[in-house]
C-alpha positions as CSV (number, residue, x, y, z in Angstrom):
1,M,0.0,0.0,0.0
2,N,1.5,3.3,-1.0
3,R,1.6,6.1,1.5
4,P,3.0,9.6,1.8
5,N,6.7,9.4,2.6
6,S,8.1,12.9,2.1
7,E,9.3,15.0,5.0
8,H,7.9,18.3,6.0
9,G,9.4,20.4,8.8
10,F,10.8,18.5,11.8
11,F,8.8,15.3,11.4
12,P,8.5,12.8,8.5
13,D,5.0,12.1,7.3
14,E,4.9,8.7,8.9
15,V,5.4,10.2,12.3
16,I,2.5,12.7,11.7
17,L,0.3,9.8,10.5
18,Q,0.9,7.8,13.6
19,I,0.1,10.8,15.8
20,L,-3.1,11.7,13.9
21,A,-4.2,8.1,13.9
22,R,-4.3,8.2,17.7
23,L,-6.5,11.2,18.0
24,P,-10.1,11.0,19.2
25,V,-12.6,11.5,16.3
26,K,-13.6,15.0,17.4
27,D,-10.0,16.2,17.4
28,L,-9.2,14.4,14.2
29,L,-11.9,16.3,12.4
30,R,-10.6,19.6,13.8
31,S,-7.0,18.7,12.7
32,K,-8.1,18.6,9.0
33,S,-8.4,22.4,9.1
34,V,-5.0,23.0,10.6
35,C,-3.0,22.8,7.3
36,K,-3.2,21.3,3.9
37,L,-0.6,18.6,4.8
38,W,-2.6,17.3,7.7
39,H,-5.8,17.3,5.6
40,K,-4.0,15.4,2.8
41,L,-2.4,12.9,5.2
42,S,-5.7,12.2,7.1
43,S,-7.5,11.5,3.8
44,D,-5.0,9.0,2.5
45,K,-6.0,5.4,2.1
46,Y,-3.1,4.2,4.2
47,F,-4.2,6.5,7.0
48,I,-7.8,5.2,6.9
49,Q,-6.5,1.7,7.2
50,L,-4.2,2.6,10.1
51,Y,-7.0,4.5,11.9
52,N,-9.5,1.7,11.6
53,K,-6.9,-0.8,12.9
54,L,-6.1,1.3,15.9
55,S,-9.7,2.2,16.6
56,V,-10.5,-1.5,17.4
57,K,-8.8,-0.8,20.7
58,N,-11.1,2.1,21.3
59,P,-14.7,1.1,20.3
60,M,-16.8,3.9,19.0
61,V,-20.6,4.2,18.9
62,L,-22.7,6.4,16.7
63,V,-26.2,6.9,17.9
64,E,-29.0,8.3,15.7
65,V,-31.8,10.1,17.6
66,S,-34.9,10.5,15.5
67,E,-38.1,12.3,16.2
68,S,-41.4,10.4,16.2
69,S,-42.2,11.7,12.6
70,E,-38.6,10.6,11.5
71,S,-38.5,13.8,9.5
72,K,-35.6,15.0,11.6
73,S,-32.8,13.2,13.3
74,S,-29.5,14.0,15.0
75,L,-26.3,12.0,15.6
76,I,-24.4,11.6,18.8
77,F,-20.9,10.2,18.8
78,I,-19.5,8.3,21.8
79,D,-16.1,7.0,22.5
80,K,-13.8,6.4,25.5
81,L,-11.4,9.2,24.7
82,S,-13.6,12.1,23.7
83,G,-16.7,11.1,25.5
84,V,-20.1,12.3,24.0
85,C,-20.3,14.9,21.3
86,D,-22.6,15.9,18.5
87,F,-21.9,14.6,15.1
88,S,-23.0,15.9,11.7
89,L,-23.2,14.5,8.2
90,D,-23.8,17.9,6.7
91,F,-20.8,17.4,4.3
92,I,-23.1,15.2,2.2
93,K,-25.2,18.3,1.3
94,D,-28.4,16.3,1.5
95,R,-30.8,15.5,4.3
96,V,-30.1,11.9,5.0
97,K,-30.9,9.0,7.4
98,V,-28.3,6.4,8.4
99,R,-29.4,3.0,7.2
100,A,-26.4,0.8,7.8
101,S,-22.8,0.8,9.0
102,C,-19.7,-1.4,8.6
103,N,-16.0,-1.0,9.5
104,G,-16.2,2.8,9.7
105,L,-18.4,3.4,6.7
106,L,-22.0,4.5,6.8
107,C,-24.8,3.9,4.2
108,C,-27.3,6.7,4.2
109,S,-30.6,7.3,2.3
110,S,-31.9,10.6,1.2
111,I,-35.0,11.7,3.1
112,P,-36.5,14.0,0.4
113,D,-35.4,11.9,-2.6
114,K,-36.5,8.2,-2.2
115,G,-34.2,5.7,-3.8
116,V,-31.0,7.8,-3.5
117,Y,-28.2,6.3,-1.4
118,Y,-24.8,7.5,-0.2
119,V,-21.8,5.7,1.3
120,C,-19.6,7.9,3.4
121,N,-16.6,7.8,5.7
122,P,-17.5,10.3,8.5
123,M,-13.8,10.4,9.6
124,T,-12.5,11.7,6.3
125,R,-15.8,13.4,5.4
126,Q,-15.7,11.8,2.0
127,Y,-18.8,10.3,0.4
128,K,-20.0,8.5,-2.8
129,L,-23.4,9.0,-4.4
130,L,-24.5,5.6,-5.6
131,P,-26.0,5.3,-9.1
132,R,-29.7,4.7,-9.1
133,S,-30.9,1.2,-9.5
134,R,-33.5,0.5,-12.2
135,E,-35.9,-1.0,-9.7
136,R,-36.3,-0.5,-6.0
137,P,-37.5,-3.3,-3.7
138,V,-40.5,-2.3,-1.6
139,T,-41.8,-4.0,1.6
140,R,-42.1,-3.5,5.3
141,F,-39.4,-4.5,7.8
142,Y,-39.2,-4.5,11.5
143,P,-38.8,-2.5,13.7
144,D,-39.5,0.8,12.1
145,G,-41.4,-0.1,8.9
146,E,-38.7,1.1,6.6
147,A,-39.7,0.3,3.0
148,T,-36.4,-1.2,2.0
149,L,-33.9,-3.3,3.9
150,V,-30.4,-2.0,3.6
151,G,-27.1,-3.8,4.3
152,L,-23.5,-2.6,4.1
153,A,-20.5,-4.8,3.8
154,C,-17.0,-3.3,3.8
155,D,-13.9,-5.3,3.2
156,L,-11.0,-3.2,4.5
157,S,-8.3,-5.6,3.1
158,M,-9.7,-5.3,-0.4
159,Q,-10.7,-1.6,-0.2
160,R,-14.1,-2.3,-1.5
161,F,-17.7,-2.3,-0.2
162,N,-21.1,-3.6,-1.2
163,V,-24.5,-2.2,-0.5
164,V,-27.6,-4.5,-0.4
165,L,-31.2,-3.3,-1.0
166,A,-33.7,-6.1,-0.3
167,G,-37.5,-6.4,-0.4
168,Y,-40.5,-7.7,-2.4
169,H,-40.6,-6.6,-6.0
170,R,-43.3,-4.1,-7.0
171,S,-43.8,-3.0,-10.5
172,F,-44.9,0.6,-10.9
173,G,-48.5,1.1,-10.0
174,H,-48.9,-2.4,-8.7
175,R,-48.8,-4.1,-5.3
176,P,-45.7,-6.1,-4.2
177,D,-45.7,-9.6,-5.7
178,K,-44.2,-12.7,-4.2
179,T,-40.8,-12.2,-5.7
180,F,-38.2,-11.3,-3.0
181,I,-35.2,-9.6,-4.7
182,C,-31.8,-8.4,-3.6
183,L,-30.0,-5.6,-5.4
184,V,-26.2,-5.6,-4.7
185,F,-24.0,-2.6,-5.5
186,D,-20.3,-3.4,-6.0
187,S,-17.9,-0.4,-5.5
188,V,-15.3,-1.9,-7.8
189,S,-17.6,-2.3,-10.8
190,N,-19.7,0.7,-9.8
191,R,-22.8,-1.4,-10.8
192,W,-25.8,-3.1,-9.3
193,R,-26.6,-6.7,-9.8
194,K,-29.8,-8.5,-8.9
195,F,-30.9,-12.0,-7.8
196,V,-34.2,-13.3,-6.7
197,S,-35.6,-15.7,-4.1
198,L,-38.9,-17.3,-3.4
199,Q,-41.2,-15.6,-0.8
200,D,-40.7,-16.6,2.8
201,D,-42.4,-15.2,5.9
202,Y,-39.0,-14.8,7.6
203,F,-38.0,-12.2,5.0
204,T,-40.7,-9.8,6.3
205,Q,-39.2,-10.1,9.8
206,M,-35.6,-9.2,9.1
207,N,-34.4,-6.6,11.7
208,R,-32.3,-4.0,10.0
209,N,-30.8,-2.9,13.3
210,Q,-29.3,-6.3,13.9
211,V,-27.2,-7.0,10.8
212,V,-23.6,-8.2,11.0
213,Y,-21.0,-8.6,8.3
214,V,-18.8,-11.6,8.9
215,N,-16.7,-13.8,6.4
216,G,-18.1,-12.3,3.3
217,S,-21.8,-12.6,4.4
218,L,-24.4,-10.3,5.9
219,H,-26.3,-11.8,8.9
220,W,-29.8,-10.6,9.9
221,L,-31.5,-11.6,13.1
222,T,-35.3,-11.8,12.7
223,S,-37.6,-9.9,15.0
224,S,-38.6,-13.2,16.7
225,C,-35.0,-14.0,17.4
226,S,-35.7,-17.5,16.1
227,C,-33.7,-17.4,12.9
228,I,-30.7,-15.8,11.3
229,L,-30.9,-15.0,7.6
230,V,-27.5,-15.2,5.9
231,L,-26.7,-13.4,2.6
232,D,-23.5,-14.8,1.0
233,L,-22.2,-12.0,-1.2
234,N,-19.7,-14.3,-2.9
235,C,-22.4,-16.5,-4.5
236,D,-25.5,-14.4,-4.1
237,S,-27.4,-16.9,-2.0
238,L,-29.8,-16.5,0.9
239,E,-30.2,-19.2,3.6
240,E,-31.9,-19.6,7.0
241,N,-30.1,-20.7,10.1
242,F,-32.6,-21.5,12.9
243,I,-31.6,-20.8,16.5
244,A,-32.1,-23.7,18.9
245,G,-34.6,-22.8,21.6
């Protein structure tokens, strides 16, 4: 992995990188405005990998607080070093709702413009607007009745991510039919792919707040906690793993 290696002032870039990588998130964001060099170094891919590696020792929690109407929400960031502080995604330049997270990345959906999704790194304040998919799956999922189930998978070693939109297919002007579809966005190809599955009652109970990315697969716990649905992104397959009671 290439990284900056030129020297500036008294310290080589590698030393500055190591110092910045150990800052709390709040201070790291402030450091970007100190000088162009610090902004450049803290936006480098090598730095992002280093920061994610070191942050494992200091778990961070991002809490979204929504009003009952869900038309407004705010973010609170919590970690052991900086404590509790307000957090903003205003750099996206759109009113968004956090839908999924994985390895330091967030997937957000536009509130005013349905079907528009972003993936951002709140540490570097960089984001990507995903191309629109030709069809959007529509259904209802627990616990908040969101129309589309969203999953995010980020492979730090490969520097790539996938976004999954899942739900029952609904043609324009018609009710959802019995075809459950998954749309998968690949950051490398910058394209969406689709695969379908037969209808199953468990699909309507997938809990978007309890999704985990492990070994190339997304795992959802159903609202009844009786089954884990596994989406293997390597072969585009869905399977059910029942939990022994």
